[in-house]
C-alpha positions as CSV (number, residue, x, y, z in Angstrom):
1,X,0.0,0.0,0.0
2,X,1.1,3.6,-0.5
3,X,-1.2,5.6,1.8
4,X,1.2,8.2,3.1
5,X,2.1,10.2,-0.1
6,X,-1.3,9.8,-1.7
7,X,-3.1,10.8,1.5
8,X,-0.9,13.8,1.9
9,X,-1.6,14.9,-1.6
10,X,-5.3,14.5,-1.2
11,X,-5.3,16.4,2.1
12,X,-3.6,19.3,0.5
13,X,-6.2,19.4,-2.3
14,X,-9.1,18.9,0.0
15,X,-7.9,21.7,2.3
16,X,-8.1,24.2,-0.6
17,X,-10.5,27.1,0.2
18,X,-12.5,26.3,-2.9
19,X,-13.8,23.1,-1.3
20,X,-15.9,24.5,1.5
21,X,-19.2,23.2,0.1
22,X,-20.2,20.2,-2.2
23,X,-21.0,22.7,-5.0
24,X,-17.7,24.5,-4.7
25,X,-15.9,21.1,-4.6
26,X,-17.6,20.1,-7.8
27,X,-16.8,23.4,-9.5
28,X,-13.2,23.2,-8.5
29,X,-12.6,19.6,-9.4
30,X,-14.5,19.9,-12.7
31,X,-12.0,22.6,-13.7
32,X,-9.0,20.4,-13.2
33,X,-7.1,18.9,-16.2
34,X,-8.0,15.3,-17.0
35,X,-4.5,14.0,-16.0
36,X,-4.8,15.7,-12.6
37,X,-8.2,14.3,-12.0
38,X,-7.1,10.8,-13.0
39,X,-4.1,11.0,-10.7
40,X,-6.4,12.0,-7.8
41,X,-8.8,9.2,-8.5
42,X,-5.9,6.7,-8.4
43,X,-4.6,8.2,-5.2
44,X,-8.0,7.8,-3.6
45,X,-8.0,4.0,-4.3
46,X,-4.7,3.6,-2.3
47,X,-5.8,5.5,0.8
48,X,-6.3,3.1,3.7
49,X,-9.5,3.1,5.6
50,X,-7.9,4.5,8.7
51,X,-6.8,7.6,6.7
52,X,-10.2,8.3,5.2
53,X,-11.0,11.5,7.0
54,X,-13.8,13.8,6.1
55,X,-11.8,15.6,3.4
56,X,-11.0,12.4,1.7
57,X,-14.7,11.4,1.8
58,X,-15.6,14.7,0.1
59,X,-13.3,13.8,-2.8
60,X,-14.7,10.2,-3.0
61,X,-18.2,11.7,-3.1
62,X,-17.3,13.8,-6.1
63,X,-16.1,10.7,-8.0
64,X,-19.2,8.8,-7.0
65,X,-21.4,11.5,-8.5
66,X,-19.4,12.1,-11.6
67,X,-20.8,9.2,-13.7
68,X,-24.3,10.4,-12.9
69,X,-23.6,14.1,-13.5
70,X,-21.2,14.0,-16.5
71,X,-21.1,10.5,-18.0
72,X,-18.9,11.5,-21.0
73,X,-16.4,13.2,-18.7
74,X,-16.5,10.1,-16.5
75,X,-15.6,7.9,-19.5
76,X,-12.8,10.3,-20.3
77,X,-11.5,9.7,-16.8
78,X,-11.8,5.9,-17.2
79,X,-9.8,6.0,-20.4
80,X,-7.1,8.3,-18.9
81,X,-6.7,6.0,-15.9
82,X,-6.4,3.0,-18.3
83,X,-3.8,4.9,-20.3
84,X,-1.6,6.2,-17.4
85,X,-2.0,3.9,-14.4
86,X,0.2,0.7,-14.5
87,X,-1.0,-0.8,-11.2
88,X,-3.7,-3.3,-12.0
89,X,-5.3,-3.5,-8.5
90,X,-5.8,0.3,-8.7
91,X,-7.3,0.2,-12.2
92,X,-9.6,-2.7,-11.2
93,X,-11.4,-0.4,-8.8
94,X,-13.0,1.2,-11.8
95,X,-15.1,-1.9,-12.0
96,X,-16.3,-1.6,-8.4
97,X,-18.7,1.3,-8.9
98,X,-17.5,3.7,-11.5
99,X,-17.8,1.8,-14.8
100,X,-21.0,-0.1,-13.9
101,X,-22.8,3.2,-13.2
102,X,-21.9,4.4,-16.6
103,X,-22.9,1.2,-18.4
104,X,-26.2,0.9,-16.6
105,X,-27.2,4.4,-17.4
106,X,-28.2,3.0,-20.9
107,X,-27.0,6.1,-22.7
108,X,-26.9,5.0,-26.4
109,X,-24.2,7.6,-27.2
110,X,-22.1,6.4,-24.4
111,X,-22.5,2.7,-25.3
112,X,-21.6,3.5,-28.9
113,X,-18.5,5.4,-27.8
114,X,-17.4,2.6,-25.5
115,X,-17.7,0.2,-28.5
116,X,-15.6,2.4,-30.7
117,X,-12.9,2.8,-28.0
118,X,-12.9,-0.9,-27.2
119,X,-12.1,-1.9,-30.8
120,X,-8.5,-0.6,-30.4
121,X,-8.1,-0.6,-26.6
122,X,-7.0,-3.9,-25.1
123,X,-7.1,-2.5,-21.5
124,X,-10.7,-1.3,-21.9
125,X,-11.8,-4.7,-23.2
126,X,-10.0,-6.3,-20.2
127,X,-11.8,-3.8,-17.8
128,X,-15.2,-4.6,-19.4
129,X,-14.6,-8.2,-18.5
130,X,-15.3,-7.4,-14.9
131,X,-18.7,-5.8,-15.4
132,X,-21.8,-8.0,-14.7
133,X,-24.0,-8.2,-17.8
134,X,-27.7,-9.2,-17.5
135,X,-28.4,-11.8,-20.2
136,X,-31.6,-10.0,-21.3
137,X,-30.0,-6.5,-21.6
138,X,-29.5,-5.8,-25.3
139,X,-27.3,-2.8,-24.9
140,X,-25.1,-4.5,-22.4
141,X,-24.9,-7.7,-24.5
142,X,-23.1,-5.5,-27.1
143,X,-20.5,-4.7,-24.5
144,X,-20.2,-8.3,-23.4
145,X,-19.2,-9.3,-26.9
146,X,-16.1,-7.0,-26.6
147,X,-15.1,-7.9,-23.0
148,X,-12.1,-10.0,-22.3
149,X,-13.7,-11.8,-19.3
150,X,-11.1,-14.6,-19.2
151,X,-8.2,-12.2,-18.6
152,X,-10.1,-10.1,-16.1
153,X,-11.2,-13.1,-14.1
154,X,-7.6,-14.4,-13.9
155,X,-6.4,-11.1,-12.6
156,X,-9.3,-10.8,-10.2
157,X,-8.6,-14.2,-8.8
158,X,-4.9,-13.4,-8.3
159,X,-5.8,-10.1,-6.6
160,X,-8.2,-11.7,-4.2
161,X,-6.0,-14.7,-3.2
162,X,-4.0,-13.9,-0.1
163,X,-0.4,-14.9,0.2
164,X,-1.0,-16.3,3.7
165,X,-4.7,-17.4,4.2
166,X,-6.0,-16.8,7.7
167,X,-6.8,-19.8,9.9
168,X,-9.3,-17.9,12.0
169,X,-10.5,-21.0,14.0
170,X,-6.9,-21.8,15.1
171,X,-5.9,-18.2,16.1
172,X,-5.9,-16.8,19.6
173,X,-8.2,-13.9,20.4
174,X,-5.1,-11.6,20.5
175,X,-4.0,-12.8,17.1
176,X,-7.6,-12.4,15.7
177,X,-7.6,-8.8,17.0
178,X,-4.4,-8.0,15.2
179,X,-5.7,-9.6,12.0
180,X,-9.0,-7.7,12.3
181,X,-7.2,-4.3,12.6
182,X,-4.9,-5.2,9.6
183,X,-7.7,-6.4,7.4
184,X,-10.2,-3.7,8.1
185,X,-7.5,-1.0,7.8
186,X,-6.9,-1.8,4.1
187,X,-8.3,0.2,1.3
188,X,-10.8,-1.6,-1.0
189,X,-8.0,-2.0,-3.5
190,X,-5.9,-4.0,-1.1
191,X,-8.6,-6.3,0.3
192,X,-8.4,-10.0,-0.4
193,X,-10.3,-13.1,0.7
194,X,-8.8,-12.9,4.2
195,X,-11.2,-10.1,4.9
196,X,-14.1,-12.3,3.9
197,X,-12.8,-15.2,5.9
198,X,-12.6,-13.0,8.9
199,X,-16.2,-11.7,8.3
200,X,-17.5,-15.2,8.0
201,X,-15.7,-16.2,11.2
202,X,-17.3,-13.2,13.0
203,X,-20.7,-14.4,11.9
204,X,-19.9,-17.9,13.2
205,X,-18.9,-16.6,16.5
206,X,-22.0,-14.5,16.8
207,X,-24.1,-17.5,16.2
208,X,-22.1,-20.2,18.2
209,X,-19.8,-18.4,20.7
210,X,-21.0,-14.8,21.3
211,X,-18.8,-14.5,24.4
212,X,-15.7,-15.0,22.3
213,X,-16.9,-12.3,19.9
214,X,-17.3,-9.9,22.8
215,X,-13.7,-11.0,23.9
216,X,-12.5,-10.1,20.4
217,X,-14.2,-6.6,20.5
218,X,-12.5,-5.9,23.8
219,X,-9.2,-7.1,22.6
220,X,-9.4,-4.8,19.5
221,X,-10.2,-1.9,21.8
222,X,-6.9,-2.6,23.6
223,X,-4.8,-2.0,20.5
224,X,-6.9,0.3,18.3
225,X,-8.1,3.9,18.7
226,X,-8.6,5.1,15.1
227,X,-12.1,6.6,14.8
228,X,-12.8,5.1,11.4
229,X,-12.0,1.6,12.6
230,X,-13.9,2.0,15.8
231,X,-17.0,3.0,13.9
232,X,-16.6,-0.3,11.9
233,X,-16.2,-2.2,15.1
234,X,-19.3,-0.6,16.6
235,X,-21.5,-1.0,13.6
236,X,-20.1,-4.5,12.8
237,X,-19.3,-7.2,15.4
238,X,-20.5,-5.3,18.5
239,X,-23.9,-4.4,17.0
240,X,-24.3,-7.9,15.7
241,X,-23.5,-9.6,19.1
242,X,-25.9,-7.5,21.2
243,X,-29.0,-9.5,22.1
244,X,-31.1,-10.5,25.1
245,X,-28.7,-13.5,25.6
246,X,-25.6,-11.2,25.8
247,X,-26.9,-8.0,27.4
248,X,-25.9,-9.1,30.9
249,X,-22.3,-9.3,29.9
250,X,-22.6,-6.1,27.8
251,X,-23.7,-4.3,30.9
252,X,-20.9,-5.7,33.0
253,X,-18.2,-4.8,30.5
254,X,-19.7,-1.3,30.0
255,X,-19.7,-0.5,33.7
256,X,-16.0,-1.5,34.1
257,X,-14.6,-0.4,30.7
258,X,-15.2,3.2,29.7
259,X,-13.9,2.7,26.2
260,X,-16.3,-0.2,25.7
261,X,-19.2,2.0,27.0
262,X,-18.2,4.7,24.6
263,X,-18.1,2.2,21.7
264,X,-21.8,1.3,22.4
265,X,-22.6,4.9,21.3
266,X,-21.9,3.8,17.7
267,X,-24.3,0.9,17.8
268,X,-27.7,1.2,16.1
269,X,-30.3,-0.7,18.0
270,X,-33.6,0.9,17.0
271,X,-35.0,-2.5,16.0
272,X,-34.3,-4.1,19.3
273,X,-37.0,-5.1,21.8
274,X,-38.3,-2.4,24.2
275,X,-36.5,-4.1,27.1
276,X,-33.2,-4.3,25.3
277,X,-33.5,-0.7,24.1
278,X,-34.1,0.5,27.6
279,X,-31.1,-1.4,29.0
280,X,-28.9,-0.1,26.2
281,X,-30.2,3.5,26.6
282,X,-29.2,3.3,30.2
283,X,-25.7,2.4,29.2
284,X,-25.3,4.8,26.3
285,X,-27.0,7.9,27.8
286,X,-26.1,11.0,25.8
287,X,-23.0,9.4,24.3
288,X,-24.6,8.3,21.0
289,X,-22.4,9.1,18.0
């Protein structure tokens, strides 16, 4: 990963006085040269979750909206990234949200332009191989005929396969906590199947051994203080494990552990039973995030 330099660049850009409101952000970024915009998009893909402060989110929001607001400009950006960015895992992030939004807009002019570009652009045909195409979608079937799905799937599989697969069931709680922090810190670009193995194991613990899942939450709190990761911890394993069967222990831990009590402020429990809500309200008080 390369978060430090990229994050520093994005922080400088996001701190510009022109970026005080979403409209000003759009106006400023729309005025940038295409190569600058492409470099910024690539940098965003390499920012770790722990570095995704509010200014970085403002930039991400701009790129999320761009295919809806200015589809032709968004396609320009796709082509520029394909032309200039050598790192495949970074480029593959175009297939996460960006390119599918463009394709599913069903803009005939856009589809026709993509067809023309793909005729002489191997990287674009490779990128199109990662886009899901509905069998009954006539405009998308034209794209499917150009896509190099085989090459894309090979690269996707390589990117998702971890060098050292996690054996979650055989790990101590302390080791699981370190793995949780490492996996959830990664940018989407750097995630692999270890994250999904860990998520599956969390689900298993929630069903079969909720006390161990609470142990894991407490262990993570011992080693991590990043607000972004703590929000994921609260909205993920902690929220999932709270139930009438675990509330007694939740109360005990909250009374003796201030950080755990604060973490409860990031849990949404509006669908809980009235009794469970009342007990959680008593713990959280005015500390809801």
